[in-house]
C-alpha positions as CSV (number, residue, x, y, z in Angstrom):
1,M,-10.0,-6.4,5.2
2,L,-12.5,-9.0,4.0
3,N,-16.2,-8.9,4.9
4,I,-17.0,-11.6,7.5
5,Q,-20.7,-11.6,6.4
6,W,-19.5,-12.7,2.9
7,I,-17.4,-15.5,4.4
8,R,-20.4,-16.7,6.4
9,E,-22.5,-16.8,3.2
10,E,-19.9,-18.0,0.8
11,P,-17.4,-20.3,2.7
12,D,-16.5,-22.4,-0.4
13,A,-15.8,-19.2,-2.4
14,F,-13.6,-17.9,0.4
15,D,-11.6,-21.2,0.5
16,A,-11.1,-21.1,-3.3
17,A,-10.0,-17.4,-3.1
18,M,-7.4,-18.2,-0.4
19,Q,-6.1,-21.2,-2.4
20,R,-5.5,-18.9,-5.4
21,R,-3.5,-16.8,-3.0
22,G,-1.5,-19.7,-1.6
23,N,-2.9,-18.9,1.8
24,A,-3.7,-21.6,4.3
25,A,-6.7,-19.9,5.9
26,R,-10.0,-21.8,5.7
27,A,-13.6,-20.6,6.3
28,S,-14.3,-23.4,8.8
29,E,-11.5,-22.2,11.1
30,L,-12.6,-18.5,10.9
31,L,-16.2,-19.2,11.3
32,A,-15.5,-21.3,14.4
33,I,-13.9,-18.3,16.0
34,D,-16.7,-16.1,14.7
35,S,-19.3,-18.4,16.2
36,E,-17.5,-18.4,19.5
37,I,-17.4,-14.6,19.6
38,R,-21.0,-14.2,18.6
39,G,-22.0,-16.8,21.2
40,A,-20.1,-15.0,23.9
41,K,-21.7,-11.7,23.0
42,T,-25.2,-13.2,23.1
43,Q,-24.4,-14.8,26.4
44,L,-23.1,-11.6,27.8
45,Q,-26.2,-9.7,26.7
46,E,-28.5,-12.3,28.3
47,L,-26.5,-12.2,31.5
48,Q,-26.7,-8.4,31.6
49,A,-30.5,-8.6,31.2
50,A,-30.8,-11.3,33.9
51,R,-28.5,-9.3,36.3
52,N,-30.6,-6.2,35.8
53,A,-33.8,-8.2,36.6
54,K,-32.2,-9.8,39.7
55,S,-30.9,-6.5,40.9
56,K,-34.5,-5.2,41.0
57,E,-35.6,-8.3,42.9
58,I,-33.1,-7.4,45.6
59,G,-34.8,-4.1,46.3
60,I,-38.2,-5.8,46.3
61,A,-37.1,-8.5,48.7
62,K,-35.6,-6.0,51.1
63,S,-38.7,-3.8,51.0
64,K,-40.8,-6.9,52.1
65,G,-38.3,-7.7,54.9
66,E,-37.3,-10.9,53.1
67,D,-33.8,-12.4,53.0
68,A,-32.1,-10.9,49.8
69,Q,-28.8,-12.7,50.3
70,P,-29.5,-15.6,47.9
71,I,-30.5,-13.1,45.2
72,M,-27.3,-11.0,45.9
73,D,-25.2,-14.1,45.6
74,A,-26.8,-14.9,42.3
75,V,-26.1,-11.4,41.0
76,A,-22.4,-11.7,42.2
77,A,-22.0,-15.0,40.4
78,M,-23.4,-13.3,37.2
79,K,-21.0,-10.5,37.5
80,T,-18.1,-12.9,37.8
81,E,-19.3,-14.8,34.7
82,M,-19.8,-11.6,32.8
83,A,-16.2,-10.5,33.7
84,A,-14.9,-13.8,32.3
85,L,-16.8,-13.3,29.1
86,E,-15.6,-9.7,28.7
87,D,-12.0,-10.8,29.2
88,K,-12.6,-13.5,26.5
89,L,-14.0,-11.0,24.0
90,A,-11.2,-8.6,24.7
91,T,-8.6,-11.2,23.8
92,T,-10.5,-12.9,20.9
93,S,-11.1,-10.7,17.9
94,I,-12.3,-11.8,14.5
95,D,-11.0,-8.5,13.1
96,E,-7.4,-9.5,14.0
97,Q,-7.9,-12.7,12.0
98,L,-9.4,-10.8,9.1
99,M,-6.6,-8.2,9.2
100,S,-4.1,-11.0,8.4
101,L,-5.9,-12.2,5.2
102,P,-5.0,-11.0,1.7
103,N,-7.4,-9.3,-0.6
104,L,-9.6,-11.3,-3.0
105,L,-8.1,-11.4,-6.5
106,D,-9.9,-10.0,-9.5
107,A,-11.2,-12.6,-12.0
108,E,-8.9,-11.2,-14.7
109,V,-5.7,-12.0,-12.6
110,P,-4.0,-15.0,-14.2
111,D,-3.0,-17.9,-12.0
112,G,0.7,-18.3,-11.5
113,A,3.4,-19.0,-8.9
114,D,5.7,-16.0,-9.2
115,E,6.9,-13.2,-11.5
116,S,7.8,-15.6,-14.3
117,D,4.0,-16.2,-14.7
118,N,3.1,-12.5,-15.2
119,Q,1.6,-11.6,-18.5
120,E,3.1,-9.0,-20.8
121,L,0.3,-6.7,-22.1
122,R,2.3,-4.3,-24.3
123,Q,5.7,-2.8,-25.0
124,W,6.5,0.8,-25.8
125,G,9.7,2.2,-27.3
126,T,12.7,0.4,-28.8
127,P,15.7,-0.3,-26.6
128,R,18.7,1.8,-27.9
129,S,21.5,0.1,-29.8
130,F,24.9,1.0,-28.4
131,D,28.2,1.0,-30.3
132,F,29.9,0.4,-26.9
133,T,29.2,-1.8,-23.9
134,P,26.7,0.1,-21.8
135,K,27.5,0.5,-18.1
136,Q,25.3,0.1,-15.1
137,H,24.1,3.2,-13.3
138,F,26.4,2.9,-10.3
139,E,29.4,2.7,-12.6
140,L,28.3,5.8,-14.4
141,G,27.4,7.7,-11.2
142,E,30.6,6.9,-9.4
143,A,32.7,7.9,-12.5
144,L,30.9,11.2,-12.5
145,E,31.9,11.5,-8.8
146,E,28.3,12.5,-7.9
147,M,26.9,9.1,-6.7
148,D,28.6,8.1,-3.5
149,F,27.8,4.9,-1.7
150,E,30.9,4.8,0.4
151,T,30.3,8.1,2.2
152,A,26.6,7.2,2.6
153,A,27.6,3.9,4.2
154,K,29.9,5.8,6.6
155,I,27.0,8.0,7.6
156,S,24.1,5.5,7.6
157,G,25.3,2.0,6.7
158,S,24.5,-0.1,3.7
159,R,21.7,0.5,1.2
160,F,22.0,4.3,1.2
161,V,23.3,6.7,-1.4
162,L,24.6,10.3,-1.4
163,L,23.9,12.2,-4.6
164,S,25.6,15.5,-5.3
165,G,26.0,18.1,-8.0
166,K,24.1,17.6,-11.2
167,L,22.9,14.1,-10.3
168,A,21.2,15.5,-7.2
169,R,19.6,18.2,-9.4
170,L,18.6,15.6,-12.0
171,E,16.8,13.6,-9.3
172,R,15.0,16.8,-8.3
173,A,14.2,17.6,-11.9
174,L,12.6,14.2,-12.4
175,A,10.3,14.7,-9.4
176,Q,9.3,18.3,-10.4
177,F,8.6,17.1,-14.0
178,M,6.4,14.2,-12.7
179,L,4.5,16.4,-10.2
180,N,3.8,19.1,-12.9
181,L,2.6,16.5,-15.3
182,H,0.3,14.8,-12.9
183,V,-1.1,18.1,-11.5
184,N,-1.4,20.1,-14.6
185,E,-2.4,17.5,-17.1
186,H,-3.7,14.5,-15.2
187,G,-5.8,16.3,-12.6
188,Y,-4.2,15.2,-9.4
189,T,-4.1,17.3,-6.3
190,E,-0.6,17.8,-5.0
191,V,-0.2,17.0,-1.3
192,S,2.8,17.4,1.1
193,P,1.9,14.7,3.6
194,P,3.4,13.6,7.0
195,L,6.3,11.1,6.8
196,L,5.7,9.8,10.3
197,V,2.3,8.1,10.9
198,R,0.5,6.3,13.6
199,E,-0.1,2.6,13.8
200,N,-3.7,2.9,12.7
201,A,-2.7,4.6,9.5
202,M,-0.3,1.7,8.7
203,R,-3.1,-0.8,9.5
204,G,-5.6,1.1,7.4
205,T,-3.6,0.5,4.2
206,G,-2.5,-3.0,5.0
207,Q,1.2,-2.5,6.0
208,L,0.4,-3.8,9.4
209,P,0.3,-6.4,10.8
210,K,1.8,-8.4,7.9
211,F,4.7,-6.1,6.9
212,G,5.8,-4.7,10.2
213,E,9.3,-6.2,9.6
214,D,9.7,-4.2,6.4
215,A,9.0,-0.8,8.0
216,F,11.0,1.5,10.4
217,R,9.5,2.4,13.7
218,T,10.5,5.1,16.1
219,I,11.0,4.7,19.8
220,D,7.7,6.6,20.5
221,D,5.6,4.4,18.2
222,Y,5.5,6.4,15.0
223,W,6.2,4.6,11.8
224,L,8.2,6.0,8.9
225,I,6.1,5.7,5.7
226,P,7.2,2.9,3.3
227,T,5.3,4.8,0.7
228,S,3.2,8.0,0.7
229,E,0.2,5.8,-0.2
230,V,-0.1,5.4,3.6
231,S,-0.5,9.1,4.2
232,L,-2.6,9.9,1.1
233,T,-5.1,7.1,1.4
234,N,-5.7,7.8,5.1
235,I,-6.9,11.3,4.1
236,V,-10.3,9.7,3.8
237,A,-10.1,7.4,6.8
238,D,-13.1,7.5,9.2
239,S,-15.0,9.6,6.7
240,I,-18.3,9.5,4.9
241,L,-17.9,11.4,1.6
242,E,-20.7,12.7,-0.6
243,E,-20.9,10.8,-3.8
244,S,-20.4,14.0,-5.8
245,Y,-17.0,14.3,-4.0
246,L,-15.7,11.3,-5.9
247,P,-13.3,10.6,-7.5
248,R,-10.5,12.2,-5.4
249,R,-7.0,12.0,-6.9
250,Y,-3.9,12.8,-4.9
251,V,-0.2,13.0,-5.8
252,A,2.8,13.4,-3.5
253,F,6.6,13.4,-3.8
254,T,8.2,12.1,-0.6
255,P,11.1,10.1,0.7
256,C,10.1,6.5,1.5
257,F,11.7,4.2,4.0
258,R,11.9,0.4,3.9
259,S,14.0,-2.0,5.9
260,E,14.1,-4.4,2.9
261,A,13.7,-7.4,5.2
262,G,14.2,-10.6,3.3
263,S,16.1,-9.0,0.5
264,A,19.6,-10.0,1.6
265,G,21.8,-10.6,-1.5
266,K,19.4,-8.8,-3.9
267,D,20.5,-5.7,-5.7
268,T,23.3,-5.1,-3.2
269,R,25.0,-2.6,-5.5
270,G,23.4,0.6,-6.7
271,M,20.1,2.4,-6.2
272,I,17.6,-0.3,-7.1
273,R,16.9,-1.4,-3.5
274,L,17.6,1.2,-0.8
275,H,16.4,1.8,2.7
276,Q,15.6,5.4,1.8
277,F,14.3,6.4,-1.7
278,S,12.1,9.0,-3.4
279,K,8.8,8.3,-5.1
280,V,6.0,10.3,-6.7
281,E,2.9,8.4,-5.6
282,L,-0.6,8.5,-7.0
283,V,-3.7,7.7,-5.0
284,S,-7.3,7.6,-6.1
285,V,-10.5,7.3,-4.1
286,T,-13.4,6.3,-6.3
287,H,-17.0,5.0,-6.5
288,P,-16.9,1.2,-6.7
289,D,-18.5,1.2,-10.2
290,F,-15.6,3.2,-11.6
291,S,-12.5,1.7,-9.9
292,A,-11.6,-0.6,-12.8
293,E,-11.7,2.4,-15.2
294,E,-9.7,4.4,-12.7
295,H,-7.1,1.7,-12.6
296,E,-6.5,1.9,-16.3
297,R,-6.4,5.7,-16.1
298,M,-3.8,5.7,-13.3
299,T,-1.6,3.2,-15.2
300,G,-1.8,5.4,-18.2
301,C,-0.7,8.4,-16.2
302,A,2.4,6.5,-15.0
303,E,3.1,5.3,-18.6
304,E,3.0,8.9,-19.8
305,V,6.0,9.8,-17.6
306,L,8.1,7.1,-19.3
307,K,6.9,8.1,-22.7
308,R,7.9,11.7,-22.3
309,L,11.3,10.6,-20.9
310,E,11.5,8.3,-24.0
311,L,12.4,5.3,-21.8
312,P,11.4,1.9,-23.3
313,Y,9.2,-0.1,-21.1
314,R,6.7,-2.9,-20.9
315,A,3.4,-3.2,-19.0
316,M,2.7,-6.4,-17.1
317,L,-0.4,-7.9,-15.5
318,L,0.7,-9.6,-12.3
319,C,-0.3,-13.2,-11.7
320,S,-1.9,-14.5,-8.5
321,G,1.4,-15.5,-6.9
322,D,3.0,-12.1,-7.5
323,T,0.1,-9.8,-6.7
324,G,0.6,-7.9,-3.5
325,F,-1.2,-8.6,-0.2
326,G,-3.7,-5.7,-0.5
327,A,-4.3,-5.6,-4.2
328,R,-7.2,-7.1,-6.2
329,K,-5.3,-6.5,-9.5
330,T,-1.9,-4.9,-10.3
331,Y,-0.2,-3.6,-13.3
332,D,3.6,-3.3,-13.2
333,L,5.6,-1.0,-15.5
334,E,9.1,-2.3,-16.2
335,V,11.6,0.0,-17.7
336,W,14.5,-1.2,-19.9
337,L,17.9,-0.9,-18.3
338,P,20.7,-1.5,-20.9
339,G,23.4,-1.8,-18.2
340,Q,21.5,-4.8,-16.8
341,N,20.2,-5.9,-20.2
342,S,16.8,-6.4,-18.6
343,Y,13.5,-4.8,-17.7
344,R,13.1,-3.7,-14.1
345,E,10.0,-2.5,-12.2
346,I,9.6,1.2,-12.0
347,S,5.9,1.5,-11.2
348,S,3.2,-0.6,-9.7
349,C,-0.4,0.4,-10.0
350,S,-3.0,-1.5,-7.9
351,N,-6.7,-1.5,-7.4
352,T,-7.4,-2.6,-3.8
353,G,-11.2,-2.4,-4.1
354,E,-12.8,-1.9,-0.7
355,F,-10.0,-3.8,1.1
356,Q,-8.3,-0.7,2.5
357,A,-11.6,1.3,2.8
358,R,-13.1,-1.4,5.1
359,R,-10.0,-1.3,7.3
360,M,-10.0,2.5,7.4
361,K,-13.8,2.9,7.6
362,A,-13.8,5.1,4.5
363,R,-17.3,5.4,3.0
364,Y,-19.5,7.5,0.7
365,R,-23.1,8.4,0.8
366,P,-25.0,7.6,-2.5
367,H,-27.0,10.3,-4.2
368,G,-30.4,10.8,-2.7
369,Q,-29.7,8.5,0.3
370,E,-30.0,10.2,3.7
371,K,-29.0,7.2,5.8
372,G,-26.4,4.5,5.3
373,A,-23.1,4.5,3.4
374,E,-21.1,2.3,1.2
375,F,-17.3,1.6,1.1
376,V,-15.3,3.6,-1.4
377,H,-12.6,1.9,-3.6
378,T,-9.0,3.0,-3.3
379,L,-6.2,2.7,-5.8
380,N,-2.5,3.5,-5.6
381,G,0.5,3.6,-8.0
382,S,4.0,4.9,-8.4
383,G,4.0,7.8,-10.8
384,V,6.9,6.9,-10.8
385,A,9.7,5.8,-8.5
386,V,12.1,8.7,-8.8
387,G,15.3,6.9,-7.9
388,R,14.7,4.2,-10.4
389,A,13.8,6.8,-13.0
390,L,17.2,8.3,-12.4
391,V,18.8,4.9,-12.8
392,A,16.9,4.5,-16.1
393,V,17.9,7.9,-17.4
394,L,21.6,7.3,-16.6
395,E,21.7,3.9,-18.3
396,N,19.6,4.8,-21.4
397,Y,21.1,8.2,-22.0
398,Q,24.8,7.3,-21.4
399,N,27.5,8.1,-23.9
400,A,30.8,6.4,-24.7
401,D,32.8,9.0,-22.8
402,G,30.8,8.5,-19.6
403,S,28.7,11.6,-20.0
404,I,24.9,11.6,-19.7
405,T,22.6,13.4,-22.2
406,V,19.8,15.1,-20.3
407,P,16.3,14.1,-21.7
408,D,14.6,17.0,-23.5
409,V,11.7,17.3,-21.1
410,L,14.1,17.7,-18.1
411,R,16.3,20.4,-19.5
412,P,14.0,23.3,-18.3
413,Y,14.3,21.9,-14.8
414,M,18.1,21.6,-15.2
415,G,18.7,25.3,-16.1
416,G,19.2,24.3,-19.7
417,V,22.0,21.8,-19.0
418,E,22.1,19.4,-22.0
419,T,24.9,17.0,-20.8
420,I,26.3,15.9,-17.5
421,N,30.0,15.4,-18.0
422,P,32.6,13.5,-16.0
């Protein structure tokens, strides 16, 4: 959430920031609402003071034997006016307006309309040369008879998959490998968080109100997490942390649930875009001075997963038109998929600055400061998407006979299995 005080002081900068985002919001419209709310609050306070004074006059008039009715009528009129103002304030909130606004972009984010304007920062690894035509992951998985979309559709509908046998174990092996790497070598604290959250948790990380259509909601008003970023980031909601407590780094492996609203016709086959998928998520809570450094570190942690799996990838800096609603700056990691002959996103690491912290009221107390607190910065990233990692392993490690060579780093998690055979 943006700071209304900053918008009051820098309306032109706000307008320019929203234009970069392609957002139609303008400071003049927001500040008109803000002025109306502040005026109503001032008027309500003045009426309260006047009513209190008049109420005292009623007692004085009665004690003198004077007619107190005119004063009582005036107090009643004030109460009616106050009730109208209270109703107005209850239905007019600047916070609701601010909740709908995207984060301010970092100065390093390039301008652009969509993903075609993203900047490639680096590549790692060389795509493998095949002496046969590589297949897509769903062709390989179905031939192995361990990736079943038809049975999943019978149980749950479209955009679900049922993995079995060695492919189910391979998915679990990928998750265990990632968790161990991030905990043992990258210093993250493993968390097993709730998968059902309350509305305030979704609002705190920016999923609501904007992305309500893309989430699943239960009949008793819980929300299924679209990513464990929601649960992990909200660990520090409504908290004041000591500066020495920072940074905090959390990692979790969870199912994630998305309705994929608006994705009709996109990736209709395979595991790229499902309603339920698994992800190892990274979340950092940092001092504002070190969030840019933490962003680079987090991205490096996600890259290390791909390096150890020996999966070719490229790192991209997202442009203004492709940067997510809550992010100041985002790096995407795109893994090479030979079956599709293209790079596809497998990790997205974002610095949200104080955007989420302001919504969640997550703050820290600077060293030596007894009173007052500042907003922390929060970051999140996929470390990495487990289902898409499975896709990448199948396509990059496939053999002409349809078998899959198990990457070296995963074999200890696979009981020593070196090859998954049809």
